[in-house]
Structures are given as structure tokens and as C-alpha cells.
N, C-alpha and C positions, 0 to 999 in steps of 0.2 A: 503494498498499499503505500504509495506516494503520490506527488503533486502530479506526475504523468496521467494518474486517473482522472484528473478533471480537464487539465489543457492549463496553458498559463493563464489566460485571462481569468476564468472560473476561479482558479486557485487563488490569485490575488485578489479578488473580488470576496472572497470568502475568509481569506486571512484578515483582510482589512476588517470584516465582520468580527471574526473572533477577537481580534487585539481590541477594538472599540467595547465590546461587551465586558472584557476583560477587565477593562480600565474604569469602566462605569457602572457596571452592575454586579452582582455576587451570584454564587453558582445556585442558589435557590430560586432567584430569578428566572435564571436560563432555563433549568428544568420547567419552568411551569409556561414558558414562551413556545407554543406550538409551533410556529411560523420556523425557527430554528432545529425542529427535531427532523432534519433531512439528512439524507447519506452524505452528499458533499460536505456540509457544514461540520458532521460529524467526524469526517476523514480530516479536515484540516484542523478541527479542533484536537483531535487526536494528536496528529503530525506538530502541532504547536506546542503542545503539552510536552512532548517527547525533545524538543528543543530547549525548553525551560528546564526539563530535568539535568540538563548538562550545565545551562548559564546561571539559572536561578533558583535551584529546587524549591528554597525555602518560600518563595512567594507563590508557588502554584499548590500549596497542599488541599487546601479547599477543594481547587478546580479538578484535583487527581480524583479526589474521594468520589465525584459524582459521572466519573468517565463512564463506568458501568451501566448506571442508570439512565445516562443520557443513550447511550447506546441500545439499551432496551427501549425507549421512549420512540427513536428512530425505526425499531423494527415494529412497535404496535401501528405505527403510520404507513407502513410499506404494505404492498396488496400485489402480489403474492409475498409473505415474510421472509425473504431469501438474505436480506440484509443483516440481521442479527448475528449468526455465527462470525462473519468476518467480523465486523465492529466489534462485538462483545468480547471476541478473544482478542482483539488486538486492545481493547478496554482493560482487560484484566492484566495484560503483560506490562500495561503503561502502569496500573497499581504496583505491580510486583516489582518494577523495576525503581519505581519511587521509595518503595520500602526497602530495597536493598540497599540505594544509597543512603537511607539514613541507619542502615546497619541494624535493621529488623528483619533479620533472615528468617524467623519464623513468621510473621505477618507476610514477607513477600512469597515464601512458599505457598501459605494459604491462598493468596491471590493467583498464583499460577496453577495451583492444584483446582480452582475453579476453570479456568482455561481448559485444563486438561478434561475435566468432568465436562464441559461442554462440547470437547471435541468427541467424547464417548459417547454421548447424548444423541448428538445430529447426524455423526457418522462423518469421516474423515473427506467424503465427496461435497459436502454441504459447504466445505471452505475452498477457496481456491488455494493451490497448491504453493504459489509464492506467500500467500499469508501465515499458510502452516510452517514454512521453513523461518518465517520471521519469529515466530513463536517458538519454535524448537531452539532456535539459537539464543534467542533472550534467555530462555529458561536456562539452559545449559551455563550461561555465565554465573548464574545463582548456585547452581551444582557447585561449580568452581569454588565460590565463596563458601560454600556448607563444607567444603572438603571431600564432596562425591564427586572425584575425578572421573571416573570411569561412567558413571551415569550422564555426567556430563558432556564428555567427548561423545558417547552413543549420541545423545540428542543433536550433536553437531553434525555428526555422519547423517542422519536424517535430514537436516536442515541443507546441508550440501549437496545431497543427492536430490532434493526436490527442486533446488535452486539451479543444480545445471540440467534437470530434465526438462523445466517448465520455466525459468526464467530467464532473465538476461545477464550477459557478463557481469553487469555491476551488481546483482545480485549474489552471484557467486564471489564477487570480490567482498560483498559484506561478511559471507561465512568465514573467507580467510583471515580478514580484519579480526572476527570474534575467536577463532582459533589462536591468534597470536594474542588478544587480550586474554585468554580463557587460560592459557600457559602461564602469562605472567601473575594472574588471580591465585594460580595454584601456588606461588611460589615466589615471594620477594624477588625481584633483580638486585643483584646480580646472584647468580647459582649457577651450576654447572653439573650435568649429568644427574640432578635428583630426580627421584621417583615418585608421584603421587598414584595410588594406585597402579594401573597399567600403563599409565601417560607418562613418557619420557619427558622432563622438563628441562629444557635448557636455553639460555638466552639466544644462541644463534638461530634456535627454531623460529621464538617469536620473531627476532628481527627478519628473518627471511619471510615469514609470513605476511608482515607489514608492507615488504615490499612487493610481494606477488599481488597482494590486495591492491595496493597503488596502481598495477599493472592493467587491473579488471574495473577498478571504480571510475564510474561514470559522475563527474563533480555536480552536473547536472540534476542528475538524478538521486545522488546520494550524497550531499555537500556537506553534511556534519560528518559523515562516516568520513569522507575523504579527508577532510580537516584533521579528523583525529586520528586518519591513520598517518599522514604527515607529522604529526606533532608526536605521536608514540614511537614511530620510528627513529625519530631525534633522541627522544628519552630511552628508549632501550639500548640504543647504541651508545648512549653516553653513560648509562649505567654499567654497560657491559665492558667498557674500555679499559684500557690499562693505564697505568700511571703515567706513560709517556705519551697517551692521547688525552689526557684530560685537558688540556689547555685547547686544543683544536673542539672538543666536544663543548665546551664554555663558550666558546665563539659561535657554534652554530645555535646555540641556545639564545645567545644575546640577541641574534640576528631574528629570531622569529620574536622574541620579546618586543622588540622595537615595531614590529609590524602589529602586534597585539595591542602595544599602545596607542600606536596611531588608530586603531579601528576601535579603540574604548573597551575592548575584550579582558582588559587586566583581571577582572573579580569575575572569572568564570572558573570552575573547577579545573578544566585542561590548563587555563593559565597558570593557575596556584600551582597545580602539579608540575608545570614545567620550572616554575620558581623554583619549587620544593627540592626537583633535580639539582638545578644551578646550587642551591645549598651545600647538598650532599657532594659535588664535585670539587667546591671551594674547602669543606671540611677533608676532603682526601688529597688535597693539594696543600694541606697544613695552613689553607688561610682562616683561621679561625674566629678571628675578629668579623671577616665579613662574611663567614659561613653563619655565626651566630646572628649578625643582622639579618640576613636573608631568610633565615629558619623561623625567626620571631615574627617576620612580618607575615609569613606562610601561615604560622599559628592562628594570627588573628584574623587571616581572611578565611581561613577555613572556618573558624567559628562563626564569622558573619555568614557562611554560605551552609550553617549547619550541618558541618561534614565531621562528626566527633572522631570516626574511627580514624580519618586521615590526620586529625589534631594531635590526637594520641600518638600516632607513629611519628609525627614530628616530634613529640616530646621524646621519645626514645632516641630519636637521632640526635636531639640536642643533649640529654644526658651523657652519652659519649664524647659528644666535644668538650662538655664542661669537665667530664671526667678526665681526658686527655690533657685539659689545661691545668688540673688542679684545682678548679673554680667551686670550693665549697658552698659559698653563698650562693650562687647562680644555681647549685643543684638543688638546695633548700627553697630557694624560690621557685624554681621549676616545679616542684613536687605540691608548694601551696596553689600554685596557679591551676594545677590540673586536677587537684582534688576532686573539684563539683564534676567537672566533666567525667572523670573515673567514676562517681558515684551516680551519674546521670547513665554513663554506660553498662553498668553492671547488669542493668535489665534488658538492654539491647544484645548483650553478648556476654552471658554468664559463663562462658565455659573459661572466658579470660579474666574474670573478675578476681580471682583470688590471686593470679599472678600479678594482676594490675595493682591489688593492694600491696602486696609485697613489694613492688617495684617502688611503690609511692613511699612505702616505708621505707626501704635503702635510700631513696633520693633525699627523704626528709633527714636521715643520717647523714648525707654527703657522700654516700658512697655509691657504686655500682657493682652489681654482683653479675658478672659475664654470664653466668648459665640461665639468670633469672631473665635477663635482656634477650638471649637467644630463644628462649621456651615463647617469650611474650611476641617475639616476631613471626614466630611460627603460628600462634594463636592469633595474631592481629593481619595475618597475610589477606585476609579480606576487604582490606583497602589497597589495590593496587596502586602503584605510582604512576600509573599510566592514566589517558584521558579516560573517562568513563562511558563513553558514547556506546550505548548497546544497542548497536543497528539491527 
């Protein structure tokens, strides 16, 4: 499902309508307005939500919540009612993606489970193959976050098979992009030769997949995915670079950052994750003062974007830098600042709660315990450093 379903003029008209409504009204108002319960409007509404999940996820929570209900209203107005499976399946995936981005993995699983139940109820033939491909590749990423690598990889296989048989080359590119994102979501970069279930994880594989995805992607058809693939290729290459390559990796990141500043996209998750990578490279180069300044800026921006898992991962990176500098005061301050987020995150990510509390206790005592940090990085790898576009 993309803008090509409607044609350029109709897409532009519906998008202007969606943006105007989002600025002037609330979600409940939209649900009461029958004139907007049409397939073209709902298609563009869902596409708009997906864009916002990347750039401003905290601003669209209420709109995400009504997505399945809006799709249902479109269904009731359609004779014969053939629209429901396609739109409602996409709506459940949007809800799941939003919950995943908030770190609410159980809620995300429930949203995707509703989509899977819908597919079982209506039969696969009731949903176009490309739409089924999109759903499977989005669901696969959640399984990577939940540590279910084999199940996720199986869904990616289904997604790519459907895209190759029934979609465009750009649809195939989306699947290749997702495979790369999946691999990095299973294990934080850099890593080499690690296995997650039956899936072999290595930086070179993710880098090759992002590069191959760009060979297939049509930026007009999948603009956000194309942009994310470019950014992620730069980040993944930087994180897998050797010490002798750090300076060149920094230069590539700085070039992209200048473009983002010019287009005023510096407060989107992809932009902040690019800056996060820059901070890590500065730390690896031993430029600790600049690294701290860059990472602290990322902390603040992740909080503004309501991205607690990413915020906590930056805290772990900062604790390593402070420990290397022997800065006990900074470690204690870091623990004090992170404590409220840790308390909030305990509910969203209970399996990491005890380790987070132990890390807080250690940092408050101005010490870093490598075993605790390594265990935490394993637990919090659900926050990939890459751009979160789930195409």
C-alpha cells in the first residue's frame, strides 16, 4: 500500500486533508465524520501515521489508537465490503509498530496478533499479496526485538517470497532493507559471527543487505525506506569500522548531518541515531569531551521523542566514557538522571529491570561493572542504533 495506489493528484489532495484535520481536530471528531470514512482517505491517513512514527512518534499516539476503528468504519461504508482486510491489517501493523517503538513489546505482540487473527478469519486470498508481504516484514522486526529470531526470519522469508512473486522491485527492496534492520536488531553493532537462534548475525551481512536494498528501491514509491537505507548503511558501516577508518566514518556522518540541518529534520529518530553513532565514534577515537557532549545531546532529544530504550542505551555508553575518564561525579549524576526513566521502563521491559537497577546502583556508587553492562546490552538490544523505519 503506497501513494501509487491513488495517483499523484489524489494522494496530494488526501494528504492535505489528513494534515489539516490533524492540526484542527481530535481523533474522536474524525471517527464521527462519515465523509472521511473512505478508502483513499484511510490509505493516506495510515501512510501519514507511518511517517510520523519515525519523525514525531509522541505526537500521534491518539491518532494511532483510532487507526483500526477508522479502518472498520471504511469497511461498513463499502459495498461489497472488500476493503476491511487490507486496511485493518495495515492499521493493526501501525499500532504494533508504535507500541514497539515505545518499548511496549507485549502490547505490540497483541496488536500484530489481532492482524494475524484477521488473516486467519478472512483467508489469505482476501488480502492482496503485497499487503500481506508488508505485514509479515513488519511483524518480523518485532520478533527480532522479542528475541524470536528464527520466527522473525521465517516471516521475512514469507514477505520476500510474496514481494518477488507479486510486487515491484522496490517492494523486494523493502524486504532486503528489513532483513538488514532485523539482523542489527538481534544484536547491537558491532558484532561478528554471533548467532541468534538459527540466524547468523554479522555486520557485513547487514551492510550488504542495505546496499542491495538501495539497488532495488524506488525513492518515489518508498521514499522513507530509501532515506532510511542510506542513513543505515552509513551508520552500520561506521559502527563496523576499524580504528583507522573512524575519521572517514565521522566525515560521512557529518555530511549527512549538514543535509538534515538544512532540511530541519534534526529532531527525528533517524537524525538522533546518526548523532548517537557520531558520539560513539568520538569516544572510540578517545575524544571523550566531545563524545560526552554529543551523547548528552542525544539523551535530551531521545527523551523529547519519548524513546526510553534508546535513552537508556545512551546512558550505558556514557557510563563507559565516564569510567574511562575516571569521572565519579559524572557517573553519580548520570545515575540520578536515569533513575526516573529506569523506573518507568521497568514495566515496559521487565526482563531488563533487575539489571537496570543493578547498573543504577553501581553508577550511583561511581563504579562500572563490565559483566553488568554486557548483560544489559544483551537485554536492551531491542533498541537498534539504526533508523527505525519499519517499511
